[in-house]
C-alpha positions as a Markdown table, in Angstrom:
| # | Residue | x | y | z |
|---|---|---|---|---|
| 1 | Unk | -9.5 | 1.2 | 17.9 |
| 2 | Unk | -8.3 | -2.3 | 18.8 |
| 3 | Unk | -9.1 | -1.7 | 22.5 |
| 4 | Unk | -12.6 | -0.7 | 21.7 |
| 5 | Unk | -13.1 | -3.8 | 19.6 |
| 6 | Unk | -11.9 | -6.0 | 22.4 |
| 7 | Unk | -14.1 | -4.3 | 25.0 |
| 8 | Unk | -17.2 | -4.9 | 22.7 |
| 9 | Unk | -16.2 | -8.5 | 22.2 |
| 10 | Unk | -16.4 | -9.4 | 25.9 |
| 11 | Unk | -20.3 | -9.6 | 26.2 |
| 12 | Unk | -23.5 | -8.0 | 25.2 |
| 13 | Unk | -23.8 | -5.5 | 28.2 |
| 14 | Unk | -20.3 | -4.2 | 27.4 |
| 15 | Unk | -21.4 | -3.7 | 23.8 |
| 16 | Unk | -24.4 | -1.7 | 25.0 |
| 17 | Unk | -22.2 | 0.7 | 27.0 |
| 18 | Unk | -19.5 | 1.3 | 24.3 |
| 19 | Unk | -19.9 | 3.2 | 21.0 |
| 20 | Unk | -20.3 | 1.0 | 17.9 |
| 21 | Unk | -17.3 | 2.1 | 15.8 |
| 22 | Unk | -19.3 | 1.3 | 12.6 |
| 23 | Unk | -21.4 | 4.5 | 13.1 |
| 24 | Unk | -18.3 | 6.6 | 12.2 |
| 25 | Unk | -18.2 | 5.3 | 8.6 |
| 26 | Unk | -15.1 | 6.7 | 6.8 |
| 27 | Unk | -14.1 | 8.9 | 9.7 |
| 28 | Unk | -10.3 | 8.9 | 9.5 |
| 29 | Unk | -10.1 | 8.9 | 13.3 |
| 30 | Unk | -11.3 | 5.2 | 13.2 |
| 31 | Unk | -9.0 | 3.9 | 10.5 |
| 32 | Unk | -6.6 | 1.2 | 11.5 |
| 33 | Unk | -3.7 | 2.9 | 9.9 |
| 34 | Unk | -1.1 | 1.3 | 12.1 |
| 35 | Unk | -2.3 | -2.2 | 11.4 |
| 36 | Unk | -1.1 | -4.2 | 8.4 |
| 37 | Unk | -2.5 | -7.5 | 7.2 |
| 38 | Unk | 0.1 | -10.3 | 6.9 |
| 39 | Unk | 0.0 | -12.5 | 3.8 |
| 40 | Unk | -0.7 | -16.2 | 4.7 |
| 41 | Unk | -1.1 | -18.6 | 1.9 |
| 42 | Unk | -2.2 | -21.5 | 4.2 |
| 43 | Unk | -4.6 | -19.4 | 6.3 |
| 44 | Unk | -8.4 | -20.1 | 6.2 |
| 45 | Unk | -10.2 | -18.0 | 3.7 |
| 46 | Unk | -11.8 | -15.8 | 6.4 |
| 47 | Unk | -9.1 | -15.5 | 9.0 |
| 48 | Unk | -6.2 | -13.0 | 8.8 |
| 49 | Unk | -3.3 | -12.0 | 11.0 |
| 50 | Unk | -2.7 | -8.2 | 11.6 |
| 51 | Unk | 0.4 | -6.6 | 13.0 |
| 52 | Unk | 0.6 | -3.2 | 14.6 |
| 53 | Unk | 3.7 | -1.5 | 13.4 |
| 54 | Unk | 3.7 | 1.0 | 16.3 |
| 55 | Unk | 3.5 | -1.5 | 19.1 |
| 56 | Unk | 4.4 | -4.9 | 17.5 |
| 57 | Unk | 1.1 | -6.3 | 18.8 |
| 58 | Unk | -0.3 | -9.1 | 16.6 |
| 59 | Unk | -3.9 | -10.2 | 16.5 |
| 60 | Unk | -6.0 | -12.7 | 14.5 |
| 61 | Unk | -9.4 | -11.7 | 13.2 |
| 62 | Unk | -12.3 | -13.6 | 11.6 |
| 63 | Unk | -13.4 | -11.7 | 8.5 |
| 64 | Unk | -16.3 | -13.6 | 6.9 |
| 65 | Unk | -16.5 | -10.8 | 4.2 |
| 66 | Unk | -13.3 | -12.2 | 2.7 |
| 67 | Unk | -14.9 | -15.5 | 1.7 |
| 68 | Unk | -16.8 | -14.0 | -1.2 |
| 69 | Unk | -14.7 | -10.9 | -2.0 |
| 70 | Unk | -11.5 | -10.4 | -3.9 |
| 71 | Unk | -8.9 | -8.2 | -2.2 |
| 72 | Unk | -7.7 | -5.6 | -4.7 |
| 73 | Unk | -5.5 | -3.6 | -2.5 |
| 74 | Unk | -4.9 | -2.0 | 0.9 |
| 75 | Unk | -5.1 | 1.7 | 1.6 |
| 76 | Unk | -2.5 | 3.5 | 3.6 |
| 77 | Unk | -5.2 | 3.9 | 6.3 |
| 78 | Unk | -5.4 | 0.1 | 6.8 |
| 79 | Unk | -8.7 | -0.3 | 4.9 |
| 80 | Unk | -9.1 | -3.2 | 2.5 |
| 81 | Unk | -10.3 | -2.5 | -1.1 |
| 82 | Unk | -12.6 | -5.4 | -2.0 |
| 83 | Unk | -14.5 | -6.5 | -5.1 |
| 84 | Unk | -17.6 | -8.7 | -4.9 |
| 85 | Unk | -18.7 | -10.8 | -7.9 |
| 86 | Unk | -16.5 | -8.6 | -10.2 |
| 87 | Unk | -19.2 | -5.9 | -9.9 |
| 88 | Unk | -19.4 | -4.3 | -6.4 |
| 89 | Unk | -16.5 | -2.3 | -5.0 |
| 90 | Unk | -16.4 | -2.0 | -1.2 |
| 91 | Unk | -14.1 | -0.8 | 1.5 |
| 92 | Unk | -13.7 | -3.0 | 4.6 |
| 93 | Unk | -12.4 | -1.7 | 7.9 |
| 94 | Unk | -11.1 | -5.0 | 9.3 |
| 95 | Unk | -11.2 | -3.9 | 12.9 |
| 96 | Unk | -14.7 | -2.5 | 12.8 |
| 97 | Unk | -16.0 | -5.2 | 10.5 |
| 98 | Unk | -17.6 | -2.3 | 8.5 |
| 99 | Unk | -18.3 | -2.5 | 4.8 |
| 100 | Unk | -18.7 | 0.8 | 2.9 |
| 101 | Unk | -20.4 | 0.6 | -0.5 |
| 102 | Unk | -18.8 | 2.4 | -3.4 |
| 103 | Unk | -20.0 | 3.0 | -7.0 |
| 104 | Unk | -20.0 | -0.2 | -9.1 |
| 105 | Unk | -17.0 | -1.3 | -11.2 |
| 106 | Unk | -18.9 | -0.7 | -14.5 |
| 107 | Unk | -18.9 | 3.1 | -13.7 |
| 108 | Unk | -15.1 | 3.0 | -13.1 |
| 109 | Unk | -14.2 | 1.4 | -16.5 |
| 110 | Unk | -15.4 | 2.4 | -19.9 |
| 111 | Unk | -18.1 | 0.0 | -21.0 |
| 112 | Unk | -16.1 | -1.7 | -23.7 |
| 113 | Unk | -13.2 | -2.3 | -21.4 |
| 114 | Unk | -15.5 | -3.7 | -18.7 |
| 115 | Unk | -17.1 | -6.0 | -21.1 |
| 116 | Unk | -13.8 | -7.3 | -22.4 |
| 117 | Unk | -12.1 | -7.7 | -19.0 |
| 118 | Unk | -15.0 | -9.4 | -17.3 |
| 119 | Unk | -14.7 | -12.3 | -19.7 |
| 120 | Unk | -10.9 | -12.7 | -19.8 |
| 121 | Unk | -8.4 | -14.5 | -17.6 |
| 122 | Unk | -6.5 | -11.2 | -17.2 |
| 123 | Unk | -9.2 | -9.6 | -15.1 |
| 124 | Unk | -7.6 | -10.1 | -11.7 |
| 125 | Unk | -4.2 | -8.9 | -12.9 |
| 126 | Unk | -5.6 | -5.8 | -14.5 |
| 127 | Unk | -7.9 | -4.9 | -11.7 |
| 128 | Unk | -5.3 | -5.1 | -8.9 |
| 129 | Unk | -5.5 | -1.6 | -7.3 |
| 130 | Unk | -1.9 | -0.4 | -7.0 |
| 131 | Unk | -3.2 | 2.7 | -5.3 |
| 132 | Unk | -6.2 | 3.5 | -3.2 |
| 133 | Unk | -6.8 | 5.8 | -0.3 |
| 134 | Unk | -9.1 | 8.1 | 1.7 |
| 135 | Unk | -8.5 | 11.8 | 1.8 |
| 136 | Unk | -9.4 | 14.2 | 4.7 |
| 137 | Unk | -12.8 | 15.0 | 3.1 |
| 138 | Unk | -13.7 | 11.3 | 2.8 |
| 139 | Unk | -13.0 | 11.1 | -0.9 |
| 140 | Unk | -12.0 | 7.5 | -2.0 |
| 141 | Unk | -9.2 | 7.5 | -4.6 |
| 142 | Unk | -8.6 | 4.5 | -6.8 |
| 143 | Unk | -5.7 | 4.2 | -9.2 |
| 144 | Unk | -5.5 | 1.2 | -11.5 |
| 145 | Unk | -1.9 | 1.2 | -12.8 |
| 146 | Unk | -2.2 | -1.3 | -15.6 |
| 147 | Unk | -5.4 | 0.4 | -16.9 |
| 148 | Unk | -4.1 | 3.9 | -16.3 |
| 149 | Unk | -7.3 | 4.9 | -14.6 |
| 150 | Unk | -7.5 | 7.4 | -11.8 |
| 151 | Unk | -10.9 | 8.1 | -10.3 |
| 152 | Unk | -12.6 | 9.4 | -7.2 |
| 153 | Unk | -15.9 | 8.7 | -5.4 |
| 154 | Unk | -17.7 | 9.1 | -2.1 |
| 155 | Unk | -19.9 | 6.5 | -0.4 |
| 156 | Unk | -23.4 | 7.1 | -1.8 |
| 157 | Unk | -22.2 | 8.3 | -5.2 |
| 158 | Unk | -23.7 | 6.6 | -8.2 |
| 159 | Unk | -20.6 | 6.5 | -10.3 |
| 160 | Unk | -16.8 | 7.1 | -10.2 |
| 161 | Unk | -15.5 | 10.5 | -11.4 |
| 162 | Unk | -12.4 | 10.2 | -13.7 |
| 163 | Unk | -9.4 | 12.5 | -12.9 |
| 164 | Unk | -7.4 | 13.6 | -16.0 |
| 165 | Unk | -3.6 | 13.9 | -15.9 |
| 166 | Unk | -1.0 | 14.8 | -18.5 |
| 167 | Unk | 1.8 | 12.5 | -17.4 |
| 168 | Unk | 1.4 | 8.9 | -16.4 |
| 169 | Unk | 1.5 | 8.8 | -12.5 |
| 170 | Unk | 2.9 | 6.1 | -10.4 |
| 171 | Unk | 3.5 | 5.0 | -6.8 |
| 172 | Unk | 0.5 | 6.8 | -5.2 |
| 173 | Unk | 0.4 | 7.6 | -1.4 |
| 174 | Unk | -2.1 | 9.2 | 0.9 |
| 175 | Unk | -0.1 | 11.4 | 3.3 |
| 176 | Unk | -1.7 | 13.6 | 6.0 |
| 177 | Unk | -5.0 | 13.2 | 4.4 |
| 178 | Unk | -4.0 | 14.1 | 0.8 |
| 179 | Unk | -3.4 | 11.9 | -2.2 |
| 180 | Unk | 0.0 | 12.2 | -3.9 |
| 181 | Unk | 1.6 | 10.5 | -6.9 |
| 182 | Unk | 4.9 | 10.9 | -8.8 |
| 183 | Unk | 5.2 | 11.7 | -12.5 |
| 184 | Unk | 8.4 | 12.0 | -14.7 |
| 185 | Unk | 9.1 | 15.5 | -13.3 |
| 186 | Unk | 6.9 | 16.4 | -10.4 |
| 187 | Unk | 5.2 | 15.3 | -7.2 |
| 188 | Unk | 1.4 | 15.7 | -7.9 |
| 189 | Unk | -1.4 | 16.3 | -5.3 |
| 190 | Unk | -5.1 | 15.7 | -5.9 |
| 191 | Unk | -7.3 | 18.7 | -5.5 |
| 192 | Unk | -11.1 | 18.5 | -5.0 |
| 193 | Unk | -13.6 | 21.3 | -4.6 |
| 194 | Unk | -17.4 | 21.8 | -5.0 |
| 195 | Unk | -17.1 | 24.2 | -7.9 |
| 196 | Unk | -14.4 | 22.4 | -10.0 |
| 197 | Unk | -13.8 | 18.8 | -11.2 |
| 198 | Unk | -11.1 | 16.8 | -9.4 |
| 199 | Unk | -7.7 | 17.5 | -10.8 |
| 200 | Unk | -4.0 | 16.9 | -10.2 |
| 201 | Unk | -1.7 | 19.9 | -9.4 |
| 202 | Unk | 2.0 | 20.2 | -8.9 |
| 203 | Unk | 3.0 | 19.9 | -5.2 |
| 204 | Unk | 6.8 | 19.9 | -5.8 |
| 205 | Unk | 9.3 | 19.5 | -8.5 |
| 206 | Unk | 11.6 | 16.4 | -8.4 |
| 207 | Unk | 15.3 | 17.1 | -7.9 |
| 208 | Unk | 16.0 | 15.2 | -11.1 |
| 209 | Unk | 13.7 | 13.9 | -13.8 |
| 210 | Unk | 12.5 | 10.3 | -13.7 |
| 211 | Unk | 13.6 | 7.9 | -16.4 |
| 212 | Unk | 10.8 | 5.3 | -16.3 |
| 213 | Unk | 12.9 | 2.7 | -18.1 |
| 214 | Unk | 15.8 | 2.5 | -15.6 |
| 215 | Unk | 14.5 | 4.4 | -12.6 |
| 216 | Unk | 11.6 | 4.3 | -10.2 |
| 217 | Unk | 10.4 | 6.6 | -7.4 |
| 218 | Unk | 9.1 | 5.2 | -4.1 |
| 219 | Unk | 7.2 | 7.4 | -1.7 |
| 220 | Unk | 6.8 | 6.6 | 2.0 |
| 221 | Unk | 5.4 | 8.1 | 5.2 |
| 222 | Unk | 8.5 | 7.9 | 7.3 |
| 223 | Unk | 7.1 | 8.5 | 10.8 |
| 224 | Unk | 5.2 | 11.7 | 9.8 |
| 225 | Unk | 7.4 | 13.1 | 7.0 |
| 226 | Unk | 7.1 | 12.3 | 3.3 |
| 227 | Unk | 10.3 | 10.8 | 1.9 |
| 228 | Unk | 11.2 | 9.7 | -1.6 |
| 229 | Unk | 13.6 | 7.1 | -2.7 |
| 230 | Unk | 15.0 | 7.4 | -6.2 |
| 231 | Unk | 16.0 | 3.9 | -7.3 |
| 232 | Unk | 18.4 | 3.9 | -10.3 |
| 233 | Unk | 19.6 | 0.9 | -12.3 |
| 234 | Unk | 23.3 | 1.0 | -13.4 |
| 235 | Unk | 24.5 | -1.1 | -16.2 |
| 236 | Unk | 28.2 | -1.6 | -15.7 |
| 237 | Unk | 28.5 | -3.3 | -13.3 |
| 238 | Unk | 24.8 | -4.1 | -13.0 |
| 239 | Unk | 23.6 | -2.7 | -9.7 |
| 240 | Unk | 21.0 | -0.4 | -8.1 |
| 241 | Unk | 21.7 | 3.0 | -6.5 |
| 242 | Unk | 19.4 | 4.8 | -4.1 |
| 243 | Unk | 19.1 | 8.5 | -3.5 |
| 244 | Unk | 16.9 | 9.8 | -0.6 |
| 245 | Unk | 14.9 | 13.0 | -0.4 |
| 246 | Unk | 12.7 | 14.7 | 2.2 |
| 247 | Unk | 9.7 | 16.9 | 1.2 |
| 248 | Unk | 9.3 | 20.3 | 2.8 |
| 249 | Unk | 5.5 | 20.8 | 2.3 |
| 250 | Unk | 5.6 | 24.5 | 3.1 |
| 251 | Unk | 8.3 | 25.2 | 0.5 |
| 252 | Unk | 7.1 | 22.7 | -2.0 |
| 253 | Unk | 10.7 | 21.3 | -2.4 |
| 254 | Unk | 12.6 | 18.1 | -2.0 |
| 255 | Unk | 15.9 | 18.2 | -0.2 |
| 256 | Unk | 18.6 | 15.4 | -0.2 |
| 257 | Unk | 18.6 | 13.2 | 2.9 |
| 258 | Unk | 21.2 | 10.8 | 4.2 |
| 259 | Unk | 19.1 | 8.5 | 6.5 |
| 260 | Unk | 15.6 | 7.5 | 7.5 |
| 261 | Unk | 16.2 | 9.0 | 11.0 |
| 262 | Unk | 16.8 | 5.6 | 12.5 |
| 263 | Unk | 13.8 | 3.9 | 10.9 |
| 264 | Unk | 13.8 | 1.2 | 8.3 |
| 265 | Unk | 12.1 | 1.0 | 4.9 |
| 266 | Unk | 10.4 | -2.1 | 3.4 |
| 267 | Unk | 10.3 | -1.2 | -0.3 |
| 268 | Unk | 8.2 | -3.0 | -2.9 |
| 269 | Unk | 7.4 | -2.3 | -6.6 |
| 270 | Unk | 4.1 | -0.5 | -5.9 |
| 271 | Unk | 4.1 | 0.5 | -2.2 |
| 272 | Unk | 6.4 | 0.9 | 0.7 |
| 273 | Unk | 6.3 | 0.7 | 4.5 |
| 274 | Unk | 8.4 | 2.5 | 7.1 |
| 275 | Unk | 8.8 | 1.0 | 10.6 |
| 276 | Unk | 10.5 | 2.0 | 13.8 |
| 277 | Unk | 13.6 | 0.0 | 14.8 |
| 278 | Unk | 12.8 | 0.8 | 18.4 |
| 279 | Unk | 9.6 | -1.2 | 18.1 |
| 280 | Unk | 11.3 | -3.9 | 16.1 |
| 281 | Unk | 14.9 | -4.0 | 17.4 |
| 282 | Unk | 15.9 | -7.0 | 15.3 |
| 283 | Unk | 15.6 | -4.8 | 12.2 |
| 284 | Unk | 18.5 | -2.6 | 11.2 |
| 285 | Unk | 18.0 | 1.2 | 11.1 |
| 286 | Unk | 18.5 | 3.3 | 8.0 |
| 287 | Unk | 18.1 | 0.2 | 5.9 |
| 288 | Unk | 16.1 | -0.5 | 2.8 |
| 289 | Unk | 14.7 | -4.0 | 2.8 |
| 290 | Unk | 13.8 | -5.4 | -0.6 |
| 291 | Unk | 10.4 | -7.1 | -1.1 |
| 292 | Unk | 9.9 | -10.2 | -3.2 |
| 293 | Unk | 8.7 | -8.4 | -6.3 |
| 294 | Unk | 11.9 | -6.3 | -6.8 |
| 295 | Unk | 14.7 | -7.4 | -9.1 |
| 296 | Unk | 17.3 | -6.9 | -6.4 |
| 297 | Unk | 15.7 | -9.6 | -4.2 |
| 298 | Unk | 14.8 | -12.0 | -7.0 |
| 299 | Unk | 17.8 | -12.0 | -9.4 |
| 300 | Unk | 20.5 | -10.3 | -7.4 |
| 301 | Unk | 19.7 | -12.0 | -4.1 |
| 302 | Unk | 20.1 | -8.8 | -2.2 |
| 303 | Unk | 17.9 | -8.6 | 0.9 |
| 304 | Unk | 18.9 | -5.2 | 2.3 |
| 305 | Unk | 20.8 | -2.0 | 1.6 |
| 306 | Unk | 22.1 | 0.3 | 4.3 |
| 307 | Unk | 21.9 | 3.9 | 3.1 |
| 308 | Unk | 24.4 | 5.2 | 5.6 |
| 309 | Unk | 27.3 | 2.9 | 5.0 |
| 310 | Unk | 26.0 | 2.1 | 1.4 |
| 311 | Unk | 26.5 | -1.6 | 2.0 |
| 312 | Unk | 24.3 | -4.6 | 0.9 |
| 313 | Unk | 23.2 | -7.7 | 2.7 |
| 314 | Unk | 22.7 | -10.8 | 0.7 |
| 315 | Unk | 19.6 | -13.0 | 1.2 |
| 316 | Unk | 20.0 | -16.3 | 3.1 |
| 317 | Unk | 18.1 | -18.3 | 0.5 |
| 318 | Unk | 17.3 | -18.2 | -3.2 |
| 319 | Unk | 13.9 | -17.4 | -4.6 |
| 320 | Unk | 14.0 | -17.0 | -8.4 |
| 321 | Unk | 11.5 | -19.4 | -10.0 |
| 322 | Unk | 7.8 | -20.4 | -9.9 |
| 323 | Unk | 8.7 | -23.5 | -8.1 |
| 324 | Unk | 10.5 | -21.7 | -5.2 |
| 325 | Unk | 9.1 | -21.7 | -1.7 |
| 326 | Unk | 9.7 | -19.4 | 1.2 |
| 327 | Unk | 11.2 | -21.2 | 4.2 |
| 328 | Unk | 9.1 | -21.9 | 7.3 |
| 329 | Unk | 8.9 | -20.3 | 9.8 |
| 330 | Unk | 9.1 | -16.9 | 8.2 |
| 331 | Unk | 11.4 | -14.3 | 9.7 |
| 332 | Unk | 10.0 | -10.8 | 10.7 |
| 333 | Unk | 11.8 | -9.3 | 7.8 |
| 334 | Unk | 10.1 | -11.7 | 5.4 |
| 335 | Unk | 6.7 | -11.0 | 7.0 |
| 336 | Unk | 7.1 | -7.3 | 6.6 |
| 337 | Unk | 8.5 | -7.7 | 3.1 |
| 338 | Unk | 5.5 | -9.7 | 2.0 |
| 339 | Unk | 3.0 | -7.1 | 3.2 |
| 340 | Unk | 3.8 | -4.8 | 0.3 |
| 341 | Unk | 3.8 | -7.5 | -2.4 |
| 342 | Unk | 0.6 | -7.5 | -4.5 |
| 343 | Unk | 1.2 | -10.9 | -6.0 |
| 344 | Unk | 3.9 | -13.4 | -5.2 |
| 345 | Unk | 4.8 | -16.1 | -7.8 |
| 346 | Unk | 5.3 | -18.8 | -5.2 |
| 347 | Unk | 3.7 | -22.2 | -4.9 |
| 348 | Unk | 3.9 | -22.4 | -1.2 |
| 349 | Unk | 4.0 | -19.8 | 1.6 |
| 350 | Unk | 4.3 | -20.9 | 5.1 |
| 351 | Unk | 1.7 | -19.9 | 7.7 |
| 352 | Unk | 2.5 | -17.0 | 9.8 |
| 353 | Unk | 2.0 | -17.4 | 13.5 |
């Protein structure tokens, strides 16, 4: 995808002899799923830096669409979930510069909630999309965690269709073209068909129930296999423990795991990222790196946890107040940790080069 973009950028004759990627719409073959957008507080409003987690290549893109859009979230396929004038919901493929129109926001929220939120200062916080993704059949899934709204739509639809669920889901992920989320007891998968409304069905039972007060589950695509990290808070002494599981899709069961198969996990409160340590040799394998919205990183000053030796690595600097600032230049670990953070309570973030 990036190669095609570069070829078309050379000159007009080259563009005439190459296929315009925008004609493919939501075709998953054209999604920039290996590209992640880096957070840059000092970057121009329309320019962003993207890192390829498979090759370590870094490119800068001018995206004028970002000037008048709010970024609500990033799909696991690399698309940006945008909101225009608090009304129009759109998907942007940053490499193709293609905007896909989705049903308006007022059809996603009940009218009374939309009227209330549109006039309050809590709008941006409530509307941040913790989960959004594209399934194999080009269904766009949006999950607003704070509002507890799960809905689906396709480009061209007039409105969003709500998906009912019995237990409050969390930590959604699109894996192999299917939308998954975790409840207190199960891994759920979204089912869609022409003759039935969209629904959540059990894909696998968790090895142990989730206590939402002291525990959290974190799903990740670990190089082509779905893995789950069960994060548990212990009170005496106060610490976090982490259990790893692999999903066998054919059996519909989770099995205990002891490592990430040489990869590393960047874990945040709402989403996680797995990278190869062969691509990024400065990163330690079989290690969980804590993002800046986790309690381990903020109050305990723990930067990393190795799941094999079960040892922790302390952070080299303190970040525990609204006046704190990340040091400049940022390390690779900091850059990847920031990618998963929805909002960072920091007055200054150095520019990433």
